[in-house]
KOLDO-570696 format. One record per residue: residue in three letters; y, x, z of N, C-alpha, C in turn. Coordinates in steps of 0.02 Angstrom, whole numbers, plus 50000, padded with zeros to 5 digits. Atoms other than C-alpha are relative to their C-alpha. Example, Ala and Ser with C-alpha at 12.3 -4.5 7.8 and 13.67 -1.06 7.14 Angstrom:
BEGIN
{'ALA',{49941,50045,50000},{49775,50615,50390},{50060,50045,50000}}
{'SER',{49941,49958,49997},{49947,50684,50357},{50055,49961,50037}}
//
This chain:
BEGIN
{'UNK',{50078,49956,50008},{49214,50225,50871},{50056,50070,49943}}
{'UNK',{49959,49945,50019},{49274,50413,50813},{49939,49982,49910}}
{'UNK',{50010,50004,50055},{49217,50431,50624},{50000,50069,49966}}
{'UNK',{49993,49941,50009},{49166,50614,50558},{49974,50017,49905}}
{'UNK',{50050,49983,50049},{49106,50680,50387},{50016,50083,50007}}
{'UNK',{50004,49926,49997},{49065,50867,50373},{49994,50026,49937}}
{'UNK',{49987,49985,50088},{49131,50929,50198},{49956,50040,49988}}
{'UNK',{50032,49946,50054},{49019,51063,50190},{49916,49978,49993}}
{'UNK',{50062,50018,50005},{48873,50966,50198},{49964,49920,49973}}
{'UNK',{50005,50087,50034},{48909,50768,50135},{49955,50014,49933}}
{'UNK',{49997,49984,50094},{48846,50752,49970},{50022,49976,49973}}
{'UNK',{49945,50025,50081},{48938,50700,49815},{49966,50008,49942}}
{'UNK',{50039,50042,50061},{48906,50599,49656},{50018,50020,49958}}
{'UNK',{49980,49979,50048},{48946,50634,49501},{50055,49960,49956}}
{'UNK',{49939,50018,49988},{49159,50589,49460},{49985,50023,49901}}
{'UNK',{50007,49994,50081},{49136,50656,49256},{49963,50063,49997}}
{'UNK',{50042,49968,50022},{49058,50764,49152},{50026,50017,49918}}
{'UNK',{49967,50012,50049},{49161,50792,48997},{49996,50063,49954}}
{'UNK',{50006,49930,50033},{49132,50969,48872},{50017,50056,50077}}
{'UNK',{50015,49960,49964},{49160,51104,48993},{50069,49957,50116}}
{'UNK',{49967,50011,49964},{49244,50988,49116},{49948,49964,50045}}
{'UNK',{50025,50028,49935},{49156,50946,49291},{49980,49982,50069}}
{'UNK',{49995,50018,49943},{49132,50880,49428},{49961,49969,50073}}
{'UNK',{50026,50083,49956},{49044,50786,49595},{50050,50017,50054}}
{'UNK',{49941,49983,49923},{49148,50715,49749},{49971,49954,50039}}
{'UNK',{49980,50036,49940},{49155,50631,49907},{50070,49989,50051}}
{'UNK',{49924,50025,49951},{49296,50515,49960},{50013,49996,50060}}
{'UNK',{49984,50039,49921},{49366,50533,50147},{50040,49963,50010}}
{'UNK',{49936,50027,49964},{49515,50453,50134},{49989,49904,50015}}
{'UNK',{50022,50062,50002},{49452,50285,50149},{49939,49989,50079}}
{'UNK',{50078,50015,49918},{49301,50300,50265},{50030,50017,50019}}
{'UNK',{50011,49950,49930},{49377,50415,50376},{50094,49933,50010}}
{'UNK',{49965,50063,49974},{49518,50252,50387},{50061,50033,49981}}
{'UNK',{49938,49976,50007},{49669,50358,50319},{50038,49937,49954}}
{'UNK',{49981,50036,50040},{49810,50280,50229},{50090,50021,49978}}
{'UNK',{49937,49969,50004},{49956,50399,50232},{49980,50078,49951}}
{'UNK',{50056,49978,50022},{49867,50547,50187},{49923,50001,49973}}
{'UNK',{50076,49977,50047},{49707,50586,50029},{49959,50045,50027}}
{'UNK',{50075,49961,49987},{49570,50685,50044},{49964,49993,49985}}
{'UNK',{50046,50013,50020},{49445,50718,49935},{49939,50049,49995}}
{'UNK',{50042,49922,50014},{49288,50853,49924},{49987,49998,49920}}
{'UNK',{50006,50013,50022},{49280,50902,49775},{49929,50062,49978}}
{'UNK',{50034,49957,50001},{49123,51021,49715},{49971,50012,49921}}
{'UNK',{49986,50011,50067},{49117,51101,49524},{49940,50075,49967}}
{'UNK',{50038,49950,50005},{48965,51230,49473},{50029,50040,49940}}
{'UNK',{49928,49932,50036},{49000,51387,49384},{49968,49977,49925}}
{'UNK',{49999,49993,50077},{49008,51372,49197},{50062,49945,49998}}
{'UNK',{49974,50060,50012},{49122,51225,49229},{50069,50002,50014}}
{'UNK',{49925,50017,49994},{49316,51162,49258},{49993,49967,50039}}
{'UNK',{50021,50053,49960},{49345,51054,49384},{50052,49936,49994}}
{'UNK',{49959,50047,50034},{49496,50956,49289},{50054,50039,49985}}
{'UNK',{49964,49970,50074},{49619,50983,49155},{50062,50033,50067}}
{'UNK',{49937,50000,50003},{49777,51097,49211},{50045,49953,49995}}
{'UNK',{49921,50025,49971},{49935,51010,49282},{50017,50026,50075}}
{'UNK',{49933,50022,49937},{50064,50952,49409},{50025,49931,50030}}
{'UNK',{49978,50070,49990},{50125,50815,49487},{50081,50047,50008}}
{'UNK',{49944,49998,49955},{50310,50768,49517},{49998,49956,50026}}
{'UNK',{49981,50057,49935},{50341,50683,49684},{49929,50008,50051}}
{'UNK',{50058,49955,49941},{50151,50757,49780},{49996,50055,50006}}
{'UNK',{50019,49903,49980},{50124,50924,49849},{49922,49974,50006}}
{'UNK',{50095,50007,49989},{49913,50944,49850},{50012,50069,50040}}
{'UNK',{50026,49961,49958},{49845,51051,49956},{49914,50026,49996}}
{'UNK',{50045,50029,50038},{49683,51123,49916},{49966,50064,50063}}
{'UNK',{50042,49929,49941},{49544,51224,50059},{49927,49988,49957}}
{'UNK',{50061,49990,50009},{49405,51314,50006},{49941,49999,50046}}
{'UNK',{50049,49997,49956},{49223,51261,50089},{49945,50037,49972}}
{'UNK',{50063,49960,49996},{49096,51353,49993},{50020,50020,49940}}
{'UNK',{50001,49984,50085},{49095,51455,49846},{50056,50068,49969}}
{'UNK',{49918,49943,49980},{49210,51583,49770},{50028,49978,49896}}
{'UNK',{49959,50037,50033},{49309,51464,49651},{50063,50033,49957}}
{'UNK',{49958,49964,50049},{49430,51529,49511},{50061,49963,49976}}
{'UNK',{49977,50036,50019},{49579,51460,49529},{50077,50031,49953}}
{'UNK',{49962,49966,50060},{49703,51454,49380},{50059,49954,50025}}
{'UNK',{49920,50051,49986},{49912,51425,49436},{50029,50049,49956}}
{'UNK',{49942,49964,50034},{50082,51471,49361},{49989,50097,49981}}
{'UNK',{49995,49887,50005},{50025,51704,49411},{49944,49990,49945}}
{'UNK',{50041,50018,50032},{49876,51653,49308},{49929,49992,50066}}
{'UNK',{50041,50046,49981},{49709,51655,49374},{49952,50045,50061}}
{'UNK',{50045,49944,49939},{49603,51745,49542},{49948,49951,50040}}
{'UNK',{50052,50005,50015},{49438,51714,49610},{50047,49997,50096}}
{'UNK',{49962,50031,49902},{49473,51634,49819},{49925,49983,50038}}
{'UNK',{50077,50018,49947},{49351,51637,49972},{50016,49938,50024}}
{'UNK',{50033,50083,49925},{49276,51497,50084},{50056,50044,50078}}
{'UNK',{49945,49998,49929},{49424,51483,50222},{50065,49998,49948}}
{'UNK',{49919,50011,50044},{49571,51484,50095},{50028,49923,50020}}
{'UNK',{49966,50096,50002},{49686,51356,50094},{50072,50025,49961}}
{'UNK',{49953,49952,50044},{49812,51377,49950},{50050,49899,49992}}
{'UNK',{49941,50097,49997},{49988,51230,49941},{50006,50020,49909}}
{'UNK',{49959,50055,50043},{50045,51130,49785},{50020,49998,49971}}
{'UNK',{49916,50017,49980},{50204,51121,49767},{50031,49951,49942}}
{'UNK',{49968,50060,50048},{50292,50960,49668},{50007,50049,49965}}
{'UNK',{49960,49975,50044},{50329,51016,49510},{49968,50068,49960}}
{'UNK',{50024,49976,50038},{50307,51142,49382},{49957,50086,50029}}
{'UNK',{50001,49938,49941},{50289,51288,49490},{49918,49978,50044}}
{'UNK',{50049,50020,49947},{50130,51191,49568},{49938,49983,49977}}
{'UNK',{50028,49993,50066},{50031,51210,49398},{49922,50023,50037}}
{'UNK',{50096,49971,49952},{49820,51234,49442},{49947,49958,49965}}
{'UNK',{50064,49995,49993},{49655,51206,49435},{49936,50037,50025}}
{'UNK',{50045,49950,49985},{49503,51293,49441},{49933,50006,49972}}
{'UNK',{50068,49999,50015},{49334,51337,49385},{49948,50030,50028}}
{'UNK',{50066,49979,49937},{49159,51356,49471},{49978,50031,50006}}
{'UNK',{50031,50049,49908},{49076,51373,49598},{50011,50000,50049}}
{'UNK',{49942,49993,49915},{49159,51324,49739},{50007,49914,50025}}
{'UNK',{49955,50043,49942},{49197,51178,49862},{50015,49995,50018}}
{'UNK',{49916,49978,49955},{49353,51146,49935},{50012,49889,49991}}
{'UNK',{49950,50046,49988},{49441,50984,49997},{50071,50010,49977}}
{'UNK',{49976,50027,50025},{49553,50917,49916},{50084,49919,50027}}
{'UNK',{49955,50053,49957},{49741,50829,50018},{50060,50004,49969}}
{'UNK',{49931,49994,50034},{49887,50755,49949},{50028,49932,50041}}
{'UNK',{49967,50059,49965},{50019,50639,50014},{49970,49935,49952}}
{'UNK',{50011,50080,50029},{50000,50437,49984},{49919,49981,49976}}
{'UNK',{50091,49976,50035},{49796,50440,49976},{50013,49988,49936}}
{'UNK',{50028,49972,50064},{49760,50545,49831},{50086,49993,49974}}
{'UNK',{49941,50019,50058},{49949,50494,49756},{50006,49947,49964}}
{'UNK',{49974,50066,50024},{49925,50347,49724},{50056,49957,50023}}
{'UNK',{49916,50054,49959},{50048,50236,49824},{50062,50035,50009}}
{'UNK',{49932,49973,50018},{50180,50359,49806},{50041,50009,49933}}
{'UNK',{50005,49981,50087},{50290,50388,49636},{49995,50048,50011}}
{'UNK',{50028,49961,50025},{50221,50502,49545},{50001,50019,49924}}
{'UNK',{50017,50001,50059},{50229,50592,49392},{49927,50048,50004}}
{'UNK',{50040,49936,50030},{50058,50686,49304},{50015,50024,49924}}
{'UNK',{49996,49975,50046},{50079,50805,49183},{49962,50058,49969}}
{'UNK',{50088,49952,50014},{49931,50911,49083},{50020,50059,49969}}
{'UNK',{49977,49949,50045},{50020,51062,48999},{49965,50013,49954}}
{'UNK',{50056,50006,50034},{49860,51101,48899},{50014,49972,49922}}
{'UNK',{49983,50063,50041},{49882,50938,48795},{50062,49971,49976}}
{'UNK',{49971,50025,50003},{50050,50910,48848},{50017,49931,49980}}
{'UNK',{49998,50063,49989},{50043,50746,48899},{50036,49978,50055}}
{'UNK',{49963,50029,49939},{50116,50643,49046},{49986,49934,50020}}
{'UNK',{50009,50097,49944},{50079,50482,49177},{50033,50003,50009}}
{'UNK',{49944,50029,49922},{50186,50389,49273},{49952,49958,50057}}
{'UNK',{50044,50055,49972},{50018,50307,49340},{49939,50010,49982}}
{'UNK',{50071,49963,50047},{49824,50321,49351},{49971,49971,49939}}
{'UNK',{50014,50045,50096},{49776,50283,49144},{50029,50020,49982}}
{'UNK',{49962,49972,50053},{49917,50305,49075},{50010,50039,50003}}
{'UNK',{49980,49922,49989},{49966,50428,48991},{50042,50005,49912}}
{'UNK',{49974,50018,50044},{50074,50465,48845},{49983,50088,49966}}
{'UNK',{49994,49941,50033},{50097,50650,48722},{50080,49990,50007}}
{'UNK',{49913,50011,49960},{50287,50690,48784},{50017,50012,49924}}
{'UNK',{49972,50017,50083},{50286,50725,48554},{50015,49935,49979}}
{'UNK',{49991,50071,50036},{50267,50527,48559},{50071,49982,50018}}
{'UNK',{49947,50020,49954},{50410,50515,48673},{50059,49963,49926}}
{'UNK',{49970,50014,50076},{50558,50385,48573},{50058,50027,50010}}
{'UNK',{49930,49928,50018},{50696,50492,48644},{49980,50012,50082}}
{'UNK',{49965,49970,49922},{50744,50580,48822},{50057,50015,49976}}
{'UNK',{49918,50011,49958},{50866,50618,48916},{49987,50058,50088}}
{'UNK',{49996,49969,49944},{50926,50736,49087},{50013,49933,50064}}
{'UNK',{50007,50065,49942},{50874,50616,49249},{50061,50061,50051}}
{'UNK',{49947,49952,49934},{51071,50658,49361},{49958,49994,50076}}
{'UNK',{50043,49971,49932},{50974,50741,49524},{50030,49914,50069}}
{'UNK',{49992,50049,49940},{50980,50614,49682},{50072,50030,50064}}
{'UNK',{49942,49953,49917},{51136,50655,49801},{49992,49952,50062}}
{'UNK',{50033,50041,49896},{51096,50619,49982},{50036,49966,50013}}
{'UNK',{49968,50033,49971},{51183,50484,50068},{50030,50017,50072}}
{'UNK',{49973,50001,49968},{51296,50543,50196},{49970,49996,50090}}
{'UNK',{50017,50032,49959},{51205,50487,50380},{50045,49986,50053}}
{'UNK',{49916,50032,49976},{51326,50391,50471},{50001,50030,50061}}
{'UNK',{49989,49962,49942},{51422,50442,50590},{49987,49961,50042}}
{'UNK',{50050,50008,49948},{51394,50419,50767},{50081,49930,50009}}
{'UNK',{49952,50057,49951},{51496,50233,50860},{49928,49964,49964}}
{'UNK',{50023,50049,50036},{51443,50052,50776},{49950,50037,49952}}
{'UNK',{50036,50014,50051},{51306,50051,50676},{50031,49967,49941}}
{'UNK',{49989,50003,50055},{51341,50047,50491},{50005,49892,49978}}
{'UNK',{49993,50080,50020},{51395,49838,50427},{50040,50006,49947}}
{'UNK',{49989,50001,50079},{51434,49767,50269},{50010,49898,50017}}
{'UNK',{50017,50071,50016},{51479,49587,50234},{50012,49980,49949}}
{'UNK',{50052,50038,50086},{51394,49520,50095},{50042,49957,49948}}
{'UNK',{50010,50033,50053},{51496,49394,50035},{50072,50017,50009}}
{'UNK',{49910,50008,50045},{51662,49460,50012},{50002,50097,49969}}
{'UNK',{50004,49924,50058},{51599,49653,49960},{49976,49982,49940}}
{'UNK',{49997,50016,50059},{51637,49695,49802},{49920,50025,49967}}
{'UNK',{50031,49958,50040},{51490,49739,49691},{49991,50023,49977}}
{'UNK',{49990,49944,50019},{51541,49880,49638},{50004,50069,50053}}
{'UNK',{50006,49950,49941},{51591,50055,49696},{50070,49980,50081}}
{'UNK',{50068,49961,49980},{51588,50121,49847},{49922,49961,50008}}
{'UNK',{50058,50014,49979},{51415,50106,49827},{49967,49978,50052}}
{'UNK',{50015,50039,49934},{51322,49971,49941},{49959,50060,50037}}
{'UNK',{50049,49902,49925},{51195,50130,50039},{50060,50033,50004}}
{'UNK',{49971,49938,49977},{51329,50227,50028},{50065,49972,50084}}
{'UNK',{49967,50042,49954},{51432,50098,50127},{49954,49985,50074}}
{'UNK',{50053,49989,49942},{51276,50077,50249},{49981,50056,50022}}
{'UNK',{50007,49911,50001},{51255,50276,50247},{49893,49998,49997}}
{'UNK',{50060,50018,50029},{51056,50209,50171},{49956,50061,50004}}
{'UNK',{50063,49947,50024},{50931,50345,50183},{49935,49975,49976}}
{'UNK',{50059,50017,50013},{50761,50270,50165},{49975,49946,49929}}
{'UNK',{50027,50043,50047},{50780,50127,50039},{50072,49997,49955}}
{'UNK',{49932,49971,50088},{50907,50084,49891},{50002,49902,50003}}
{'UNK',{49952,50069,50017},{51015,49917,49925},{50039,49993,49951}}
{'UNK',{49962,50061,50046},{51089,49811,49768},{50031,49954,49995}}
{'UNK',{49980,50074,49999},{51214,49705,49774},{50050,49981,49900}}
{'UNK',{49980,50026,50101},{51233,49599,49587},{50042,49951,50015}}
{'UNK',{49946,50052,50039},{51371,49456,49555},{50005,49965,49926}}
{'UNK',{50008,50025,50068},{51309,49392,49418},{50047,49919,49949}}
{'UNK',{49962,50080,50019},{51440,49283,49298},{49952,49951,49968}}
{'UNK',{50050,50060,50070},{51395,49130,49178},{49984,50063,49959}}
{'UNK',{50013,49987,50063},{51271,49193,49052},{49992,50087,50026}}
{'UNK',{50008,49951,50018},{51248,49362,49124},{49937,50028,50044}}
{'UNK',{50055,49980,50017},{51091,49450,49161},{49987,50054,50054}}
{'UNK',{49999,49940,49943},{51010,49597,49318},{49955,50021,49928}}
{'UNK',{50007,49943,50003},{50917,49732,49252},{49944,49959,49931}}
{'UNK',{50062,50026,50069},{50783,49673,49055},{49941,49990,50053}}
{'UNK',{50068,50008,49954},{50632,49585,49121},{49941,50068,50000}}
{'UNK',{50053,49949,50000},{50511,49725,49199},{49971,49998,50046}}
{'UNK',{50034,49997,49944},{50401,49785,49329},{49985,50088,50029}}
{'UNK',{49998,49925,49983},{50386,49963,49423},{49934,50014,50046}}
{'UNK',{50081,49989,49967},{50216,50053,49475},{50051,50048,50063}}
{'UNK',{49984,49969,49938},{50218,50147,49662},{50091,49971,50017}}
{'UNK',{49911,50023,49990},{50392,50046,49692},{50007,49905,50035}}
{'UNK',{49982,50083,49970},{50432,49875,49773},{50045,49985,50019}}
{'UNK',{49885,50017,50001},{50599,49772,49766},{49971,49936,50048}}
{'UNK',{49949,50067,49978},{50664,49617,49862},{50034,49989,49974}}
{'UNK',{49946,50047,50024},{50771,49488,49798},{50035,49945,50041}}
{'UNK',{49928,50074,49954},{50903,49373,49920},{50044,49978,49962}}
{'UNK',{49944,50018,50004},{50994,49259,49863},{50042,49970,50055}}
{'UNK',{49945,50012,49940},{51160,49260,49934},{50061,49927,49980}}
{'UNK',{49954,50051,50042},{51266,49121,49828},{49969,49992,49926}}
{'UNK',{50026,50027,50059},{51250,49026,49673},{49910,49955,50000}}
{'UNK',{50045,50012,50036},{51113,48963,49575},{49961,50020,49951}}
{'UNK',{50018,49914,50051},{51023,49136,49486},{49930,49967,49963}}
{'UNK',{50092,50033,50014},{50857,49085,49378},{49960,50076,49989}}
{'UNK',{50022,49950,50018},{50727,49203,49406},{49945,49996,49952}}
{'UNK',{50045,49999,50066},{50597,49245,49265},{49980,50068,50031}}
{'UNK',{50041,49971,49980},{50437,49287,49321},{49910,49993,49981}}
{'UNK',{50058,50037,50028},{50269,49296,49286},{49968,49928,49990}}
{'UNK',{50026,50051,50035},{50224,49144,49296},{50067,49930,50005}}
{'UNK',{49947,50056,50048},{50385,49055,49221},{50088,50027,50007}}
{'UNK',{49947,50021,49967},{50556,49011,49281},{49995,49957,50036}}
{'UNK',{49992,50035,49941},{50631,48960,49450},{50072,50011,49997}}
{'UNK',{49936,49998,49975},{50798,48912,49492},{49996,50027,50065}}
{'UNK',{49996,49978,49937},{50836,49003,49649},{50061,49977,50053}}
{'UNK',{49967,50037,49968},{50956,48923,49796},{50021,50069,50047}}
{'UNK',{49998,49954,49940},{51053,49042,49916},{49974,50003,50086}}
{'UNK',{50051,50007,49951},{50951,49088,50069},{49920,50017,49979}}
{'UNK',{50078,50026,50038},{50770,49091,49937},{50001,50112,50002}}
{'UNK',{49978,49925,50015},{50728,49272,49951},{49885,50000,49998}}
{'UNK',{50082,49982,50037},{50549,49354,49876},{49981,50056,49972}}
{'UNK',{50072,49943,50018},{50428,49490,49825},{50012,50012,49951}}
{'UNK',{50019,49986,50048},{50413,49584,49675},{49966,50085,50038}}
{'UNK',{50034,49932,49991},{50256,49709,49718},{50004,50029,49936}}
{'UNK',{50014,49947,50084},{50214,49869,49587},{49950,49934,49971}}
{'UNK',{50053,50020,50068},{50124,49834,49436},{50017,49930,49981}}
{'UNK',{49976,50033,50041},{50144,49686,49311},{49973,49907,50051}}
{'UNK',{50006,50062,49943},{50128,49529,49469},{50071,50002,50032}}
{'UNK',{49942,49982,49985},{50309,49608,49494},{50033,49982,49980}}
{'UNK',{49963,49979,50051},{50383,49577,49350},{50088,49943,50032}}
{'UNK',{49913,50022,49941},{50566,49505,49380},{50071,50001,49960}}
{'UNK',{49923,49997,50021},{50745,49473,49301},{50036,49934,50010}}
{'UNK',{49967,50066,49945},{50877,49371,49393},{50056,49979,49924}}
{'UNK',{49962,50060,50037},{50975,49245,49263},{50057,49945,50013}}
{'UNK',{49946,50038,49952},{51138,49173,49295},{50014,49952,49939}}
{'UNK',{49994,50039,50053},{51123,49009,49184},{50036,49924,50021}}
{'UNK',{49917,50017,49961},{51273,48914,49307},{50037,50001,49962}}
{'UNK',{49914,49989,50009},{51446,48896,49281},{50009,50014,50023}}
{'UNK',{49985,49938,49936},{51454,48978,49430},{50003,50072,49990}}
{'UNK',{50053,49960,49995},{51421,49135,49459},{49979,50012,50091}}
{'UNK',{50067,50019,49931},{51279,49199,49584},{50013,50077,50030}}
{'UNK',{49979,49931,49993},{51279,49360,49698},{49917,49985,50045}}
{'UNK',{50049,50014,49973},{51121,49409,49751},{49981,50095,50029}}
{'UNK',{50043,49911,49989},{51043,49605,49839},{49956,49991,50002}}
{'UNK',{50079,49983,50008},{50880,49683,49788},{50030,50072,50018}}
{'UNK',{50006,49913,49956},{50845,49834,49895},{49916,50031,49973}}
{'UNK',{50067,49942,50052},{50701,49946,49818},{49985,50032,50064}}
{'UNK',{50062,49927,49963},{50563,50082,49909},{50047,50061,49965}}
{'UNK',{49930,49921,50033},{50678,50265,49888},{49971,49984,49930}}
{'UNK',{50000,49969,50069},{50707,50320,49726},{50015,50060,50002}}
{'UNK',{50009,49943,50013},{50712,50494,49751},{49969,50027,49978}}
{'UNK',{50025,49994,50036},{50586,50498,49674},{49985,50009,49920}}
{'UNK',{50002,50046,50054},{50494,50493,49511},{49991,49912,50009}}
{'UNK',{50027,50110,50003},{50477,50293,49449},{49984,49987,49933}}
{'UNK',{50002,50022,50055},{50413,50218,49314},{50009,49933,49974}}
{'UNK',{49993,50057,50012},{50444,50074,49229},{49971,49952,49939}}
{'UNK',{49999,50024,50072},{50395,49953,49105},{50032,49900,49979}}
{'UNK',{49970,50033,50019},{50473,49836,48997},{49960,49954,49949}}
{'UNK',{50038,50032,50074},{50376,49717,48897},{50007,49947,49958}}
{'UNK',{49961,50046,50079},{50501,49606,48787},{50017,50063,49953}}
{'UNK',{49992,49952,50059},{50549,49778,48716},{49933,50040,49998}}
{'UNK',{50058,49959,50027},{50352,49850,48737},{50020,50080,50006}}
{'UNK',{49982,49923,49993},{50418,50023,48820},{49998,50017,50079}}
{'UNK',{50046,49983,49959},{50359,50122,48957},{50074,50054,50034}}
{'UNK',{49973,49934,49987},{50491,50256,49058},{49980,50017,50041}}
{'UNK',{50020,49930,49947},{50457,50391,49168},{50083,50028,49989}}
{'UNK',{49964,49968,49981},{50597,50461,49263},{49992,50038,50074}}
{'UNK',{50002,49936,49937},{50625,50639,49368},{50056,49993,50009}}
{'UNK',{49930,49940,49969},{50757,50665,49473},{50020,50047,49985}}
{'UNK',{49990,49924,50004},{50852,50810,49428},{49988,50023,49923}}
{'UNK',{50051,49972,50045},{50733,50831,49277},{50010,49974,49938}}
{'UNK',{50014,50019,50072},{50673,50711,49114},{50007,49923,50013}}
{'UNK',{49988,50072,50002},{50699,50541,49102},{49930,50000,49921}}
{'UNK',{50024,50020,50049},{50559,50474,48967},{50016,49931,49966}}
{'UNK',{50017,50114,50039},{50549,50303,48859},{49965,50011,49938}}
{'UNK',{50062,49999,50046},{50375,50294,48752},{50000,49908,49991}}
{'UNK',{50016,50065,50037},{50324,50147,48644},{49932,49995,50060}}
{'UNK',{50057,50007,49960},{50184,50055,48772},{49913,50020,49945}}
{'UNK',{50047,50006,50047},{50062,50040,48602},{49985,50056,49979}}
{'UNK',{50020,49951,50029},{50073,50233,48584},{49979,50023,50079}}
{'UNK',{50016,49954,49954},{50012,50263,48756},{49892,50011,49981}}
{'UNK',{50053,49947,50001},{49824,50380,48738},{49958,49937,50024}}
{'UNK',{50043,50045,49981},{49651,50262,48759},{49947,50029,50056}}
{'UNK',{50028,49962,49973},{49585,50409,48829},{50021,50089,50034}}
{'UNK',{49947,49958,49951},{49621,50524,48980},{49972,50074,49956}}
{'UNK',{50045,49916,50001},{49527,50679,48893},{50023,50006,49941}}
{'UNK',{49960,49983,50079},{49633,50652,48747},{50038,50087,49983}}
{'UNK',{49958,49916,49971},{49705,50849,48688},{49980,50037,50051}}
{'UNK',{50000,49988,49943},{49630,50902,48822},{49941,50080,49967}}
{'UNK',{50097,49939,50021},{49514,51104,48766},{49965,49989,50017}}
{'UNK',{50099,50036,49984},{49349,51076,48799},{49958,49957,50009}}
{'UNK',{50012,50071,49963},{49345,50898,48827},{49967,49993,49964}}
{'UNK',{50048,50066,50045},{49244,50856,48671},{50009,49948,49983}}
{'UNK',{49971,50090,50010},{49208,50675,48623},{49966,49970,50050}}
{'UNK',{50038,50046,49988},{49127,50558,48725},{49926,49986,50008}}
//
């Protein structure tokens, strides 16, 4: 059965009212059965601002003006928009935006409002950054920053037989397994752990899923429920978030070999290292940040001019 919503007439409910920031909304994503592109109706009255001035790395947004005369703020300044206008906000600093009312708009984004995609949100007026909804840091609070290398595209496979490798003999060093397989949409990593060696520190990721397959040996998998000794052929999924925290360690006397595959790493990423109390954000080709988990902001509105207090 077809489900439809009229964006000009649908009722909206209060999302937030904090100082000069106020808006109501009507979610379109779930009611219309979407799971790839998210859409939400927002309505902001005269004298109020839709939300903080911001941009996303890894997420493109579009805004369609339904009614009113919203005043858009972007990198070029401010301008009034008329009903029927469609504006595209590209990923990155050039797509920074917010608007003042009065106006009703529809906001579109990839990945069910962006929550299902790798992304960062940067709030320019408050100089904040976040890599997951509800987690934000002042950029000045970073323990360290660095320049992230740009992602180098893997060339497509040549014509002929599909690429293949023997994981039993493939060296767990260069050339990278992704290059050998001409992988285009996901990232395979081959590990060979000598006795007492481990993979990356115990961690979990947001907006990225991993799978691990034991090829040889008896590595120990550390996970939120404890530790398990694995055997060849054992496979496990590490979902995003705390439930997917993991680390492979080799406590055995013989080497262990395993394959770990992940969703694409071409976009921004966020990883949490509980043992180190750190949160790492990476934006390929731009900046990497390391924060202390305990330094995350407790209030979404912290530092936003005009937000007032709760």
